[in-house]
C-alpha positions in Angstrom: 22.7 -5.1 -16.0 21.6 -7.8 -14.8 24.0 -10.3 -16.4 26.3 -8.5 -15.4 28.8 -8.5 -12.0 27.1 -6.9 -9.2 29.0 -3.9 -7.3 30.4 -4.7 -4.4 32.0 -2.4 -1.8 32.2 1.1 -1.1 35.0 1.8 -4.0 32.8 -0.2 -6.7 29.7 1.7 -5.9 31.1 5.3 -6.0 33.1 4.4 -9.2 30.1 4.0 -10.4 28.3 6.6 -9.1 31.4 9.4 -9.8 31.2 8.1 -13.7 27.9 8.7 -13.6 28.0 12.4 -12.8 30.2 12.9 -15.0 27.8 12.0 -18.2 24.8 12.9 -16.9 23.3 16.0 -15.8 19.7 17.8 -15.0 19.2 14.9 -12.9 15.5 14.2 -11.6 14.7 11.3 -9.9 10.5 10.7 -8.0 9.7 7.6 -5.8 6.1 7.3 -7.1 4.9 4.8 -3.8 6.2 2.8 -2.1 6.1 -0.1 0.6 8.3 -1.2 3.7 7.7 -4.9 5.3 9.7 -6.0 7.9 13.4 -5.3 7.0 12.4 -4.8 3.2 11.1 -1.7 0.9 9.9 -1.6 -2.0 10.0 1.3 -4.1 8.1 2.2 -7.9 9.8 5.2 -9.1 10.8 7.2 -12.8 13.6 9.2 -13.2 15.0 11.9 -16.0 18.3 13.4 -17.5 20.1 14.6 -20.2 23.7 12.8 -21.1 26.8 15.5 -21.7 27.3 14.3 -24.7 25.0 14.8 -27.8 22.3 16.4 -25.2 20.1 13.4 -25.8 17.1 13.4 -23.2 16.9 10.2 -21.1 14.1 8.5 -19.0 13.8 6.0 -16.4 10.9 3.9 -14.6 11.9 1.6 -12.7 10.9 -0.8 -9.4 13.6 -1.8 -6.7 13.7 -4.0 -3.4 16.2 -2.7 -0.9 17.1 -4.9 2.2 17.9 -2.6 5.6 20.8 -4.8 7.7 20.8 -4.6 11.8 23.0 -1.1 11.2 20.7 -0.1 9.3 22.3 0.5 5.8 20.8 -1.6 2.9 22.7 -4.5 2.8 21.3 -5.6 -0.6 19.4 -3.9 -3.2 18.1 -5.1 -6.9 16.5 -2.5 -9.3 14.4 -3.7 -12.5 14.5 -0.8 -15.6 12.9 0.5 -18.8 14.7 3.1 -19.7 13.7 5.4 -23.2 16.0 8.2 -25.0 15.4 11.1 -27.2 17.6 12.9 -29.2 17.4 16.7 -28.1 14.3 18.7 -30.4 12.6 14.6 -30.5 11.0 14.9 -28.1 7.6 13.3 -29.7 9.1 10.5 -31.9 
């Protein structure tokens, strides 16, 4: 959420990923296209998963910008997403 404070530090990121792992299953992600310019990588991607509660199918498309530091790790990551959710059995609705 661009209006929430950013995640900062390894523990905050780890907590976020552990929470996601508890509520999502069958996660699939594909990078559609990517570009690299200097220390910045850009990528268009899509993903899908099922929420554990209610078996809701979630589809997401997005774009990301990652800046790589001198240590080879991502120092800054920005993501923009569009999300759709479908109840089980209502895929075309």
